[in-house]
MITI-62433 format. One line per field, with one value per residue (C-alpha): chain; x, y, z; residue number from 1. Coordinates in nm, 3 decimals. Example, Ala and Ser with C-alpha at 12.3 -4.5 7.8 and 13.67 -1.06 7.14 Angstrom:
<recs>
kette = c(A|A)
X = c(1.230|1.367)
Y = c(-0.450|-0.106)
Z = c(0.780|0.714)
nr = c(1|2)
</recs>
This chain:
<recs>
kette = c(A|A|A|A|A|A|A|A|A|A|A|A|A|A|A|A|A|A|A|A|A|A|A|A|A|A|A|A|A|A|A|A|A|A|A|A|A|A|A|A|A|A|A|A|A|A|A|A|A|A|A|A|A|A|A|A|A|A|A|A|A|A|A|A|A|A|A|A|A|A|A|A|A|A|A|A|A|A|A|A|A|A|A|A|A|A|A|A|A|A|A|A|A|A|A|A|A|A|A|A|A|A|A|A|A|A|A|A|A|A|A|A|A|A|A|A|A|A|A|A|A|A|A|A|A|A|A|A|A|A|A|A|A|A|A|A|A|A|A|A|A|A|A|A|A|A|A|A|A|A|A|A|A|A|A|A|A|A|A|A|A|A|A|A|A|A|A|A|A|A|A|A|A|A|A|A|A|A|A|A|A|A|A|A|A|A|A|A|A|A|A|A|A|A|A|A|A|A|A|A|A|A|A|A|A|A|A|A|A|A|A|A|A|A|A|A|A|A|A|A|A|A|A|A|A|A|A|A|A|A|A|A|A|A|A|A|A|A|A|A|A|A|A|A|A|A|A|A|A|A|A|A|A|A|A|A|A|A|A|A|A|A|A|A|A|A|A|A|A|A|A|A|A|A|A|A|A|A|A|A|A|A|A|A|A|A|A|A|A|A|A|A|A|A|A|A|A|A|A|A|A|A|A|A|A|A|A|A|A|A|A|A|A|A|A|A|A|A|A|A|A|A|A|A|A|A|A|A|A|A|A|A|A|A|A|A|A|A|A|A|A|A|A|A|A|A|A|A|A|A|A|A|A|A|A|A|A|A|A|A)
X = c(1.453|1.680|1.720|2.053|2.196|2.324|2.090|1.852|1.491|1.211|0.945|0.700|0.345|0.500|0.497|0.184|-0.152|-0.173|-0.538|-0.561|-0.323|-0.453|-0.815|-0.703|-0.556|-0.876|-1.063|-0.880|-1.058|-1.016|-1.013|-0.687|-0.572|-0.237|-0.267|-0.110|-0.159|-0.029|0.053|-0.053|0.202|0.203|0.221|0.617|0.694|0.729|0.473|0.597|0.479|0.673|0.802|0.663|0.716|0.768|0.714|0.931|0.801|1.147|1.529|1.690|1.845|1.865|1.494|1.427|1.769|1.532|1.394|1.763|1.848|1.564|1.727|2.066|2.003|1.812|1.474|1.287|1.406|1.349|0.968|0.856|0.979|1.168|1.258|1.151|1.173|1.219|1.105|1.290|1.074|1.011|0.655|0.302|0.291|-0.098|-0.150|0.139|-0.068|-0.427|-0.294|-0.145|0.141|0.313|0.201|0.300|0.380|0.585|0.420|0.260|-0.102|-0.145|-0.114|-0.304|-0.600|-0.630|-0.679|-0.899|-1.100|-1.137|-1.127|-1.268|-0.959|-0.968|-0.652|-0.531|-0.230|-0.130|0.164|0.405|0.799|0.797|0.625|0.672|0.644|0.984|0.829|0.970|1.008|1.383|1.572|1.932|2.040|2.207|1.899|1.531|1.624|1.268|1.251|0.897|0.581|0.630|0.944|0.742|0.590|0.706|0.949|0.907|0.885|0.926|0.664|0.650|0.302|0.257|0.291|0.102|-0.210|0.005|0.142|-0.167|-0.299|-0.043|-0.110|-0.475|-0.405|-0.182|-0.404|-0.151|-0.247|-0.145|-0.083|0.164|0.414|0.490|0.458|0.676|0.636|0.947|1.072|1.263|1.614|1.693|1.944|1.747|1.734|2.117|2.232|1.975|1.704|1.445|1.411|1.236|1.194|0.908|1.140|1.223|1.446|1.638|1.720|1.757|1.844|2.085|2.234|2.277|2.454|2.697|2.754|2.813|2.522|2.377|2.016|1.720|1.388|1.025|0.890|0.523|0.477|0.570|0.370|0.018|0.070|0.153|0.085|0.252|0.499|0.700|0.338|0.287|0.015|-0.182|-0.531|-0.817|-0.850|-0.513|-0.555|-0.864|-0.697|-0.327|-0.342|-0.050|0.194|0.141|0.227|0.530|0.636|0.577|0.751|1.085|1.047|1.016|1.336|1.520|1.419|1.559|1.912|1.906|1.801|2.030|2.324|2.268|2.615|2.602|2.303|2.410|2.729|2.486|2.272|2.556|2.756|2.477|2.152|2.202|2.536|2.373|2.231|2.565|2.490|2.736|2.816|2.834|2.477|2.313|2.466|2.328|1.968|2.011|2.092|1.827|1.567|1.688|1.675|1.410|1.167|1.129|1.115|0.868|0.716|0.473|0.685|0.864|0.520|0.388|0.692|0.787|0.539|0.270|0.027|-0.147|-0.507|-0.393|-0.155|-0.415|-0.639|-0.369|-0.306|-0.722|-0.697|-0.432|-0.654|-0.911|-0.705|-0.631|-1.025|-1.082|-1.281|-1.198|-1.232|-0.920|-1.116|-1.127|-0.758|-0.588|-0.608|-0.364|-0.514|-0.250|0.027|-0.158|-0.145|0.230|0.334|0.088|0.252|0.592|0.633|1.013|0.966|0.863|1.210|1.392|1.626|1.956)
Y = c(1.125|0.934|1.082|1.113|0.964|1.120|1.418|1.347|1.415|1.141|0.988|1.243|1.102|0.745|0.702|0.862|0.988|0.990|0.934|1.221|1.051|0.706|0.804|0.838|0.478|0.371|0.481|0.205|-0.099|-0.293|-0.623|-0.562|-0.658|-0.885|-1.229|-1.482|-1.881|-2.104|-2.438|-2.700|-2.891|-3.242|-3.499|-3.513|-3.194|-2.824|-2.584|-2.326|-1.981|-1.809|-1.472|-1.226|-0.861|-0.646|-0.253|-0.098|0.236|0.383|0.324|-0.005|0.070|-0.167|-0.087|-0.406|-0.611|-0.929|-0.926|-0.901|-1.202|-1.394|-1.301|-1.328|-1.678|-1.845|-1.857|-1.704|-1.982|-2.255|-2.099|-2.188|-1.862|-1.809|-1.456|-1.204|-0.818|-0.600|-0.221|0.057|0.376|0.615|0.498|0.465|0.093|0.091|0.241|-0.028|-0.311|-0.188|-0.127|-0.488|-0.383|-0.587|-0.892|-0.736|-0.358|-0.289|0.008|0.107|0.058|0.443|0.485|0.150|0.218|0.573|0.466|0.175|0.417|0.705|0.495|0.154|0.021|-0.336|-0.424|-0.621|-0.614|-0.967|-0.923|-0.641|-0.652|-0.367|-0.454|-0.102|0.260|0.398|0.771|0.992|1.361|1.409|1.689|1.732|1.701|2.093|2.242|2.133|1.794|1.663|1.349|1.393|1.520|1.821|1.939|2.001|2.294|2.649|2.458|2.476|2.146|2.122|1.899|1.803|1.831|1.481|1.375|1.677|1.468|1.227|1.507|1.644|1.345|1.298|1.640|1.549|1.206|1.336|1.629|1.912|2.232|2.324|2.690|2.563|2.501|2.594|2.374|2.508|2.361|2.201|2.005|1.680|1.788|1.813|2.059|2.311|2.087|1.995|2.391|2.470|2.647|2.486|2.244|1.941|1.759|1.515|1.195|0.863|0.659|0.459|0.785|1.128|1.006|0.792|1.086|1.301|1.026|0.986|1.379|1.364|1.572|1.352|1.287|1.247|1.089|1.098|0.819|0.832|0.427|0.508|0.832|0.730|0.627|0.284|0.107|-0.141|-0.047|-0.193|-0.366|-0.654|-0.502|-0.732|-0.715|-0.893|-1.040|-1.210|-1.322|-1.530|-1.653|-1.668|-1.757|-2.016|-1.796|-1.533|-1.792|-1.877|-1.520|-1.509|-1.821|-1.691|-1.330|-1.512|-1.683|-1.391|-1.176|-1.448|-1.431|-1.048|-1.019|-1.270|-1.106|-0.746|-0.648|-0.918|-0.748|-0.424|-0.509|-0.693|-0.403|-0.164|-0.355|-0.540|-0.390|-0.036|0.071|0.339|0.550|0.661|0.485|0.409|0.124|0.297|0.414|0.085|-0.102|0.111|0.097|-0.288|-0.290|-0.088|-0.291|-0.626|-0.512|-0.258|-0.287|-0.624|-0.840|-0.845|-1.074|-1.132|-1.236|-1.452|-1.611|-1.600|-1.586|-1.292|-1.081|-1.130|-0.866|-0.947|-0.862|-0.574|-0.441|-0.433|-0.258|0.020|0.049|0.111|0.354|0.542|0.588|0.703|0.978|1.112|1.116|0.806|0.476|0.170|-0.191|-0.454|-0.688|-0.425|-0.368|-0.713|-1.054|-1.300|-1.611|-1.649|-1.602|-1.829|-2.102|-2.041|-2.128|-2.411|-2.567|-2.455|-2.448|-2.441|-2.065|-1.994|-2.054|-1.730|-1.652|-1.827)
Z = c(-2.552|-2.337|-1.986|-1.875|-1.518|-1.229|-1.108|-1.385|-1.353|-1.221|-1.372|-1.453|-1.604|-1.619|-1.256|-1.105|-1.224|-1.594|-1.646|-1.956|-2.166|-2.122|-2.233|-2.591|-2.584|-2.446|-2.730|-2.960|-2.971|-2.644|-2.844|-2.940|-2.566|-2.569|-2.636|-2.804|-2.896|-2.674|-2.716|-2.447|-2.308|-2.405|-2.131|-2.176|-2.292|-2.196|-2.320|-2.560|-2.560|-2.832|-2.763|-2.478|-2.371|-2.127|-2.077|-1.808|-1.670|-1.676|-1.797|-1.786|-1.432|-1.120|-1.105|-1.302|-1.214|-1.156|-1.537|-1.602|-1.407|-1.557|-1.918|-1.818|-1.612|-1.880|-1.680|-1.963|-2.176|-1.931|-1.896|-2.221|-2.421|-2.729|-2.628|-2.396|-2.515|-2.248|-2.336|-2.162|-2.070|-1.992|-2.089|-1.975|-1.880|-1.888|-2.235|-2.388|-2.194|-2.323|-2.684|-2.703|-2.750|-2.452|-2.252|-1.902|-1.796|-1.462|-1.274|-0.971|-0.802|-0.788|-1.163|-1.261|-1.019|-1.156|-1.493|-1.388|-1.196|-1.420|-1.742|-1.689|-1.806|-1.847|-1.637|-1.332|-1.115|-1.050|-0.838|-0.710|-0.690|-0.402|-0.134|0.019|-0.223|-0.254|-0.261|-0.009|0.098|0.083|0.301|0.376|0.729|0.708|0.538|0.595|0.796|0.765|0.965|1.125|1.043|1.239|1.072|0.778|0.916|0.780|0.495|0.137|-0.039|-0.428|-0.587|-0.936|-1.117|-1.173|-0.807|-0.700|-0.638|-0.378|-0.226|-0.152|-0.008|0.186|0.366|0.419|0.528|0.774|0.903|0.803|0.673|0.330|0.484|0.726|0.469|0.092|-0.202|-0.480|-0.840|-0.952|-1.235|-1.159|-1.159|-0.761|-0.784|-0.598|-0.311|-0.344|-0.364|-0.064|-0.284|-0.094|0.203|0.077|-0.238|-0.352|-0.469|-0.475|-0.191|-0.484|-0.700|-0.587|-0.237|-0.353|-0.573|-0.223|-0.062|-0.353|-0.312|0.052|0.132|0.407|0.283|0.535|0.449|0.524|0.333|0.265|0.318|0.681|0.697|0.576|0.237|0.181|-0.139|-0.369|-0.646|-0.940|-0.999|-1.242|-1.480|-1.765|-1.938|-1.813|-2.128|-2.098|-1.750|-1.878|-2.222|-2.186|-1.841|-1.893|-2.037|-1.772|-1.517|-1.696|-1.687|-1.319|-1.260|-1.456|-1.269|-0.942|-1.011|-1.161|-0.836|-0.615|-0.767|-0.759|-0.405|-0.317|-0.496|-0.547|-0.646|-0.907|-1.037|-1.027|-1.231|-1.484|-1.501|-1.593|-1.812|-2.016|-1.994|-1.917|-2.089|-2.278|-1.973|-1.820|-1.517|-1.236|-1.024|-0.719|-0.764|-0.923|-0.638|-0.384|-0.556|-0.599|-0.188|-0.101|-0.303|-0.181|0.195|0.212|-0.070|-0.206|0.095|0.360|0.627|0.397|0.111|0.379|0.429|0.117|-0.165|-0.375|-0.549|-0.280|-0.210|0.127|0.168|0.412|0.156|-0.144|0.130|0.196|-0.153|-0.194|0.078|-0.091|-0.384|-0.180|-0.029|-0.347|-0.446|-0.604|-0.563|-0.664|-0.478|-0.418|-0.689|-0.945|-0.912|-0.822|-0.898|-0.715|-0.833|-1.092|-0.832|-0.595|-0.874|-0.952|-0.580|-0.526|-0.857|-0.801|-0.398|-0.413|-0.561|-0.201|-0.047|-0.199|0.117|0.050)
nr = c(1|2|3|4|5|6|7|8|9|10|11|12|13|14|15|16|17|18|19|20|21|22|23|24|25|26|27|28|29|30|31|32|33|34|35|36|37|38|39|40|41|42|43|44|45|46|47|48|49|50|51|52|53|54|55|56|57|58|59|60|61|62|63|64|65|66|67|68|69|70|71|72|73|74|75|76|77|78|79|80|81|82|83|84|85|86|87|88|89|90|91|92|93|94|95|96|97|98|99|100|101|102|103|104|105|106|107|108|109|110|111|112|113|114|115|116|117|118|119|120|121|122|123|124|125|126|127|128|129|130|131|132|133|134|135|136|137|138|139|140|141|142|143|144|145|146|147|148|149|150|151|152|153|154|155|156|157|158|159|160|161|162|163|164|165|166|167|168|169|170|171|172|173|174|175|176|177|178|179|180|181|182|183|184|185|186|187|188|189|190|191|192|193|194|195|196|197|198|199|200|201|202|203|204|205|206|207|208|209|210|211|212|213|214|215|216|217|218|219|220|221|222|223|224|225|226|227|228|229|230|231|232|233|234|235|236|237|238|239|240|241|242|243|244|245|246|247|248|249|250|251|252|253|254|255|256|257|258|259|260|261|262|263|264|265|266|267|268|269|270|271|272|273|274|275|276|277|278|279|280|281|282|283|284|285|286|287|288|289|290|291|292|293|294|295|296|297|298|299|300|301|302|303|304|305|306|307|308|309|310|311|312|313|314|315|316|317|318|319|320|321|322|323|324|325|326|327|328|329|330|331|332|333|334|335|336|337|338|339|340|341|342|343|344|345|346|347|348|349|350|351|352|353|354|355|356|357|358|359|360)
</recs>
């Protein structure tokens, strides 16, 4: 079913912990992991990788604006691809990658780490678009006004079932007594928050918060990344088999993606217009919301001191460990080397140092 835009539901099991759904996929032959023959580049000719595919965890909105620009500006073609199929969600990117249906999935460290820890999935994260996860506790200035941890006391917070583990980890890591507030099970439409039926809402900075802003409701955010739960999101996930056997193909994808995101963050308005007009016209997107999402991503989520030093998609050792610590807070044990493999990105930047200068 195609989600409607405006006050639509957020990403349920496509975003956070969904190990049960993946377990069935893992019963399939893992030998089916994505892989395709790669023609080695000759001395005077570029490599040709044929077709590739990328699974999005959500619909084709501005969340994936860098991919659209990589396609629109011919970067995938220049990297050696005949075509790159960008498959819209909602979807479990881990299931799609493991099954061999796609070469790469764009998800988040908590989902992928959960599947690896619980099921032994042969997956790795090789880069991250978002240096900072966009999960937040959203409230309104005239109702709830939750700007600090102490403001949660006595409040009623709407939390979706798929986000409950992350919410409980947030409470635990901040030493907040569950009895000091009320956790109300909700669905994904934030109308109860906007109507004043609850004080806060587990949501996304780039979704429900923008909805509130555009409705003139004066949103207040308590970002999880700033209050004990930092982890990377919009992570690029592939199979261990692809890292070993399709390394050049993955590196070519990374080069094109970096070039696309470089263009997107330098002109978010153009990226938003391309999203609305060309890549997401079936989703009833508005230029106002997609432009705000593009701006927020470009300023607050995609770039950081680490990306300035090491390039887009970088995941520093510190940020890797923060993601591992967040998983530990949800009760999962996994190491950074089990979840991340940054060697491909290291090679990409060593071979293409011009990509480091994304700020124009």
